[in-house]
VOROKOL-956475 format. One record per residue (C-alpha): x, y, z. Coordinates in steps of 0.02 Angstrom, whole numbers, padded with zeros to 5 digits, always signed. Layout:
% VOROKOL-956475
XYZ
...
This chain:
% VOROKOL-956475
+03764+04390+03080
+03637+04475+02967
+03660+04340+02834
+03616+04207+02959
+03452+04295+03000
+03407+04299+02816
+03448+04113+02799
+03336+04074+02948
+03192+04174+02872
+03216+04093+02702
+03220+03920+02781
+03048+03936+02861
+02938+03791+02814
+03081+03708+02720
+03129+03526+02717
+03206+03554+02889
+03025+03556+02948
+03041+03713+03050
+02908+03845+03055
+02928+04030+03061
+02808+04137+03158
+02812+04324+03172
+02856+04389+03343
+02676+04447+03362
+02605+04275+03319
+02732+04186+03429
+02687+04302+03573
+02502+04271+03546
+02526+04082+03544
+02637+04083+03698
+02514+04194+03793
+02373+04075+03752
+02476+03923+03800
+02529+04003+03964
+02347+04037+04003
+02303+03856+03963
+02445+03796+04073
+02373+03900+04215
+02200+03829+04184
+02269+03652+04194
+02354+03691+04359
+02188+03760+04419
+02099+03598+04372
+02230+03498+04465
+02194+03605+04618
+02008+03577+04595
+02036+03388+04594
+02146+03401+04750
+02008+03499+04838
+01873+03374+04785
+01780+03508+04686
+01611+03457+04617
+01635+03356+04457
+01524+03467+04349
+01630+03619+04392
+01789+03525+04345
+01711+03467+04182
+01662+03646+04140
+01843+03699+04164
+01904+03555+04056
+01785+03610+03919
+01857+03786+03928
+02034+03715+03915
+01986+03609+03764
+01911+03761+03680
+02069+03861+03713
+02177+03721+03641
+02066+03714+03487
+02092+03901+03463
+02280+03880+03467
+02266+03738+03342
+02159+03843+03225
+02285+03985+03229
+02429+03868+03192
+02332+03781+03053
+02288+03945+02971
+02468+04004+02976
+02529+03837+02911
+02408+03841+02765
+02448+04022+02719
+02636+03997+02722
+02709+03821+02724
+02573+03736+02622
+02564+03873+02490
+02754+03878+02473
+02768+03690+02455
+02630+03684+02325
+02716+03823+02228
+02875+03719+02234
+02781+03570+02161
+02777+03471+02323
+02597+03414+02309
+02620+03281+02445
+02594+03424+02566
+02408+03409+02530
+02404+03230+02596
+02503+03286+02748
+02379+03428+02777
+02229+03312+02762
+02302+03194+02892
+02333+03341+03009
+02156+03408+02986
+02083+03236+03023
+02184+03230+03185
+02121+03402+03234
+01940+03353+03202
+01941+03201+03319
Protein backbone atom coordinates (compact mmCIF):
# COMPACT_ATOMS: atom_id res chain seq x y z
CA UNK A 1 0.00 0.00 0.00
CA UNK A 2 2.91 2.33 0.72
CA UNK A 3 4.08 2.13 -2.91
CA UNK A 4 0.69 3.30 -4.08
CA UNK A 5 0.92 6.39 -1.86
CA UNK A 6 4.30 7.25 -3.35
CA UNK A 7 2.90 6.81 -6.87
CA UNK A 8 0.02 9.15 -6.04
CA UNK A 9 2.41 11.78 -4.69
CA UNK A 10 4.71 11.46 -7.69
CA UNK A 11 1.75 11.74 -10.06
CA UNK A 12 0.66 15.13 -8.77
CA UNK A 13 0.31 17.63 -11.58
CA UNK A 14 1.11 14.94 -14.15
CA UNK A 15 -0.51 14.35 -17.50
CA UNK A 16 -3.41 12.78 -15.60
CA UNK A 17 -4.25 16.39 -14.72
CA UNK A 18 -4.72 15.77 -11.03
CA UNK A 19 -3.48 18.14 -8.41
CA UNK A 20 -1.97 17.36 -5.09
CA UNK A 21 -2.62 19.55 -2.10
CA UNK A 22 -1.21 19.08 1.34
CA UNK A 23 -3.76 18.10 3.96
CA UNK A 24 -3.38 21.57 5.47
CA UNK A 25 -4.07 23.31 2.15
CA UNK A 26 -6.97 21.01 1.33
CA UNK A 27 -8.46 21.66 4.76
CA UNK A 28 -8.05 25.41 4.30
CA UNK A 29 -9.72 25.32 0.87
CA UNK A 30 -12.59 23.14 2.07
CA UNK A 31 -13.18 25.36 5.12
CA UNK A 32 -13.35 28.42 2.88
CA UNK A 33 -15.67 26.69 0.41
CA UNK A 34 -17.95 25.49 3.21
CA UNK A 35 -18.15 29.05 4.49
CA UNK A 36 -18.99 30.30 0.99
CA UNK A 37 -21.64 27.61 0.65
CA UNK A 38 -23.19 28.84 3.90
CA UNK A 39 -23.09 32.43 2.67
CA UNK A 40 -24.90 31.43 -0.52
CA UNK A 41 -27.60 29.67 1.50
CA UNK A 42 -27.87 32.85 3.56
CA UNK A 43 -28.39 34.95 0.43
CA UNK A 44 -31.08 32.55 -0.77
CA UNK A 45 -32.82 33.06 2.56
CA UNK A 46 -32.47 36.82 2.19
CA UNK A 47 -34.16 36.65 -1.22
CA UNK A 48 -36.94 34.47 0.19
CA UNK A 49 -37.50 37.02 2.98
CA UNK A 50 -37.52 39.96 0.52
CA UNK A 51 -34.46 41.51 2.18
CA UNK A 52 -33.51 44.97 0.96
CA UNK A 53 -31.57 44.68 -2.31
CA UNK A 54 -28.55 46.65 -1.10
CA UNK A 55 -28.07 44.23 1.80
CA UNK A 56 -28.23 41.26 -0.58
CA UNK A 57 -25.75 42.90 -2.94
CA UNK A 58 -23.36 43.49 -0.03
CA UNK A 59 -23.49 39.80 0.81
CA UNK A 60 -22.92 38.86 -2.83
CA UNK A 61 -19.85 41.09 -2.86
CA UNK A 62 -18.51 39.29 0.21
CA UNK A 63 -19.10 35.93 -1.48
CA UNK A 64 -17.30 37.07 -4.62
CA UNK A 65 -14.36 38.25 -2.54
CA UNK A 66 -14.22 34.90 -0.74
CA UNK A 67 -14.30 33.03 -4.07
CA UNK A 68 -11.49 35.23 -5.37
CA UNK A 69 -9.42 34.33 -2.30
CA UNK A 70 -9.89 30.62 -2.98
CA UNK A 71 -8.90 31.18 -6.61
CA UNK A 72 -5.75 33.07 -5.59
CA UNK A 73 -4.69 30.28 -3.24
CA UNK A 74 -5.23 27.65 -5.92
CA UNK A 75 -3.41 29.73 -8.54
CA UNK A 76 -0.43 30.25 -6.27
CA UNK A 77 -0.19 26.55 -5.49
CA UNK A 78 -0.59 25.68 -9.16
CA UNK A 79 2.20 28.05 -10.18
CA UNK A 80 4.57 26.88 -7.44
CA UNK A 81 4.11 23.20 -8.20
CA UNK A 82 2.43 22.11 -11.43
CA UNK A 83 3.65 24.97 -13.62
CA UNK A 84 7.23 24.85 -12.33
CA UNK A 85 7.38 21.06 -12.75
CA UNK A 86 6.01 21.16 -16.28
CA UNK A 87 8.44 23.91 -17.31
CA UNK A 88 11.32 21.90 -15.84
CA UNK A 89 10.13 18.93 -17.92
CA UNK A 90 10.20 21.10 -21.06
CA UNK A 91 6.42 21.41 -21.37
CA UNK A 92 6.36 25.11 -22.18
CA UNK A 93 2.73 24.95 -23.39
CA UNK A 94 1.85 25.19 -19.70
CA UNK A 95 2.57 28.92 -19.98
CA UNK A 96 -0.20 29.37 -22.56
CA UNK A 97 -2.53 27.32 -20.38
CA UNK A 98 -1.67 29.48 -17.37
CA UNK A 99 -2.25 32.71 -19.30
CA UNK A 100 -5.71 31.52 -20.36
CA UNK A 101 -6.52 30.62 -16.77
CA UNK A 102 -5.34 34.00 -15.45
CA UNK A 103 -7.46 35.81 -18.06
CA UNK A 104 -10.51 33.84 -16.91
CA UNK A 105 -9.80 34.75 -13.29
CA UNK A 106 -9.47 38.43 -14.13
CA UNK A 107 -12.90 38.75 -15.79
